[in-house]
C-alpha positions as CSV (number, residue, x, y, z in Angstrom):
1,M,49.5,16.6,-10.0
2,V,45.7,16.2,-10.5
3,S,44.6,12.7,-11.4
4,D,42.7,12.1,-14.7
5,L,39.5,10.9,-13.1
6,R,36.9,9.9,-15.7
7,V,33.4,8.6,-14.8
8,C,30.8,7.2,-17.2
9,F,27.2,7.0,-16.0
10,I,25.2,4.4,-17.8
11,G,21.5,3.4,-17.6
12,E,18.1,4.6,-18.3
13,S,16.1,7.9,-18.1
14,F,16.8,8.6,-14.5
15,V,20.5,8.7,-15.3
16,A,19.8,11.0,-18.2
17,G,17.7,13.2,-15.9
18,V,14.4,13.1,-17.8
19,G,11.9,15.5,-16.2
20,D,14.5,17.8,-14.7
21,R,14.2,21.4,-15.9
22,K,17.8,21.9,-14.8
23,C,18.9,19.1,-17.2
24,L,21.2,17.6,-14.6
25,G,19.4,14.6,-13.1
26,W,21.1,12.9,-10.1
27,A,24.2,12.0,-12.1
28,G,24.9,15.6,-13.0
29,R,24.3,16.7,-9.5
30,L,26.8,14.1,-8.2
31,A,29.4,15.3,-10.6
32,A,28.9,18.9,-9.5
33,R,29.2,17.9,-5.9
34,A,32.5,16.2,-6.6
35,V,33.9,19.3,-8.2
36,A,32.6,21.5,-5.4
37,A,34.4,19.2,-2.9
38,G,37.7,19.6,-4.7
39,Q,37.6,16.5,-6.8
40,P,37.9,17.4,-10.5
41,L,36.6,14.8,-12.9
42,T,35.5,14.3,-16.5
43,Y,31.8,13.3,-16.4
44,Y,30.0,11.4,-19.2
45,N,26.2,10.9,-19.0
46,L,25.3,8.0,-21.2
47,G,21.7,7.4,-20.0
48,I,19.1,6.5,-22.6
49,R,15.3,6.9,-22.0
50,R,13.3,3.7,-22.0
51,E,16.3,1.5,-22.3
52,N,16.3,-1.9,-20.6
53,S,19.3,-3.8,-19.3
54,T,19.4,-6.1,-22.3
55,E,19.8,-3.1,-24.6
56,L,22.3,-1.5,-22.1
57,R,24.4,-4.7,-22.1
58,A,24.6,-4.6,-25.9
59,R,25.9,-1.0,-26.2
60,W,27.6,0.2,-23.0
61,E,31.1,-1.0,-23.6
62,A,31.5,0.4,-27.1
63,E,30.5,3.8,-25.7
64,C,32.6,3.7,-22.5
65,T,35.8,2.4,-24.0
66,P,36.9,5.6,-25.9
67,R,35.9,7.6,-22.8
68,L,37.9,5.5,-20.3
69,P,41.4,5.3,-21.7
70,A,44.3,3.4,-20.3
71,G,46.3,5.5,-17.8
72,A,43.3,7.3,-16.4
73,D,41.4,6.6,-13.2
74,C,38.4,5.1,-14.9
75,R,35.0,4.7,-13.1
76,L,31.6,3.4,-14.1
77,V,28.3,4.1,-12.4
78,I,25.3,1.9,-13.4
79,S,21.6,2.2,-12.8
80,T,19.1,0.0,-14.5
81,G,16.0,-2.0,-13.8
82,V,12.9,0.3,-14.0
83,N,12.3,-0.4,-17.6
84,D,13.0,-4.1,-17.2
85,S,10.2,-4.5,-14.7
86,R,7.6,-2.4,-16.5
87,Y,4.8,-4.6,-17.8
88,E,4.1,-4.8,-21.5
89,N,1.7,-7.3,-23.1
90,G,1.1,-8.8,-19.7
91,R,4.7,-9.5,-18.7
92,P,7.9,-7.6,-17.7
93,R,10.0,-6.3,-20.5
94,V,12.9,-8.3,-19.2
95,D,12.7,-11.3,-16.9
96,P,14.2,-10.6,-13.5
97,G,16.7,-13.5,-13.9
98,D,17.9,-11.9,-17.2
99,S,18.2,-8.5,-15.6
100,V,20.6,-10.0,-13.1
101,D,22.5,-11.8,-15.8
102,N,22.8,-8.6,-17.8
103,L,24.1,-6.6,-14.8
104,A,26.5,-9.5,-14.0
105,A,27.9,-9.4,-17.5
106,I,28.5,-5.6,-17.3
107,L,30.2,-5.9,-14.0
108,R,32.4,-8.7,-15.3
109,R,33.5,-6.8,-18.3
110,A,34.1,-3.7,-16.3
111,R,36.3,-5.7,-13.9
112,E,38.2,-7.2,-16.8
113,N,38.8,-3.7,-18.2
114,G,40.0,-2.5,-14.8
115,W,37.2,0.0,-14.4
116,T,36.0,0.6,-10.8
117,T,32.2,0.3,-10.6
118,M,29.3,1.4,-8.5
119,V,25.7,0.4,-8.9
120,V,22.7,2.6,-8.0
121,A,19.3,0.9,-7.3
122,P,16.3,1.6,-9.6
123,P,14.1,4.3,-8.0
124,P,10.4,4.0,-7.2
125,N,7.4,5.5,-9.0
126,V,3.7,5.9,-8.3
127,D,2.7,2.3,-9.4
128,E,2.9,0.2,-6.3
129,D,2.7,-3.1,-8.1
130,H,5.7,-2.0,-10.2
131,N,7.5,-0.9,-7.0
132,D,7.0,-4.4,-5.5
133,R,8.7,-5.8,-8.6
134,L,11.5,-3.3,-8.2
135,L,12.0,-4.3,-4.6
136,D,12.5,-7.9,-5.7
137,L,15.0,-6.7,-8.3
138,D,16.7,-4.6,-5.7
139,A,17.2,-7.7,-3.5
140,R,18.6,-9.6,-6.5
141,F,21.0,-6.8,-7.4
142,T,22.1,-6.5,-3.8
143,A,23.1,-10.2,-3.7
144,L,24.9,-9.9,-7.0
145,C,26.9,-6.8,-6.0
146,D,27.7,-8.3,-2.6
147,S,29.1,-11.4,-4.3
148,A,31.0,-9.3,-6.9
149,G,32.5,-6.9,-4.3
150,V,30.8,-3.9,-6.0
151,L,29.3,-1.0,-4.1
152,Y,25.5,-1.1,-4.4
153,L,23.5,1.9,-3.2
154,R,20.1,0.8,-2.1
155,A,18.2,4.0,-2.8
156,H,14.8,2.5,-3.7
157,Q,13.2,2.3,-0.3
158,P,14.6,5.5,1.0
159,L,13.1,7.3,-2.0
160,R,9.9,5.5,-1.7
161,D,9.7,6.9,1.8
162,N,10.8,10.4,0.7
163,R,7.8,12.8,0.5
164,I,9.5,15.2,-1.9
165,W,10.6,12.5,-4.4
166,M,7.2,10.9,-4.5
167,R,5.4,14.3,-4.8
168,E,7.6,15.3,-7.6
169,V,7.2,12.0,-9.5
170,A,3.4,12.2,-9.2
171,A,3.4,15.8,-10.4
172,V,5.4,15.1,-13.6
173,D,4.5,11.7,-15.2
174,G,4.4,9.2,-12.5
175,Y,8.0,8.1,-13.0
176,H,10.3,11.1,-13.4
177,P,10.6,14.1,-10.9
178,D,11.5,17.7,-11.6
179,A,14.6,19.3,-10.0
180,P,13.5,19.0,-6.3
181,G,13.2,15.2,-6.7
182,Y,16.6,14.8,-8.3
183,D,18.0,17.0,-5.5
184,E,16.7,14.4,-3.0
185,F,18.1,11.5,-5.0
186,A,21.6,13.1,-5.3
187,A,21.6,14.1,-1.6
188,L,20.9,10.5,-0.7
189,L,23.8,9.2,-2.8
190,A,26.3,12.0,-2.3
191,P,28.2,10.8,0.9
192,H,28.8,7.4,-0.5
193,W,29.7,8.8,-3.9
194,L,32.3,11.2,-2.6
195,L,33.9,8.5,-0.4
196,W,33.9,6.1,-3.3
197,L,35.8,8.7,-5.5
198,I,38.4,9.2,-2.8
199,D,38.8,5.6,-1.9
200,P,37.0,3.0,-4.0
201,D,38.2,0.2,-1.6
202,S,36.7,2.0,1.4
203,G,34.1,-0.7,1.9
204,L,30.6,-1.7,0.7
205,A,28.5,0.6,2.9
206,M,25.0,0.8,1.4
207,V,22.2,3.3,1.5
208,R,19.4,1.5,3.3
């Protein structure tokens, strides 16, 4: 009997796949890889462009609850932080400490609801000052997920070193790639994603 596996992807524009002419983003590509590998699932993309983690914290549970019913194998994939660390009016939109608190609150509620969770690092862009702030947030998120026993995929630096990702980001708007960039993002995450779907307790191996 095929299990009722349901996965909600929550976060910002990269989750939604902004810039991708195939309209898949990395989340849609991961879902397609799972089905191709023989793992059927119901996939919900709940990404919102320009959303920060404070806004995500306020809305995510109400949107996920009807999609993750009791009796199903319920999973949650989170990616946030790029909008938090963008400067507006001379300061980040969300203080880094508040970003960590927001993610911690989401992880706590997901655990209370019995939803298995994975977190994906915020990806890089063409603004190196912004990337440095993202690296700081990446380290904070790593520590949080380690303490919470949640799989955290450290995709930021590998993508920063990825020629295709950075080329695509520069060609679109400085932040979002077209399809080849999202192909690279998904390929980086895919081995860990597929293992997590099969055995969520398989360990906390991270993309480094």
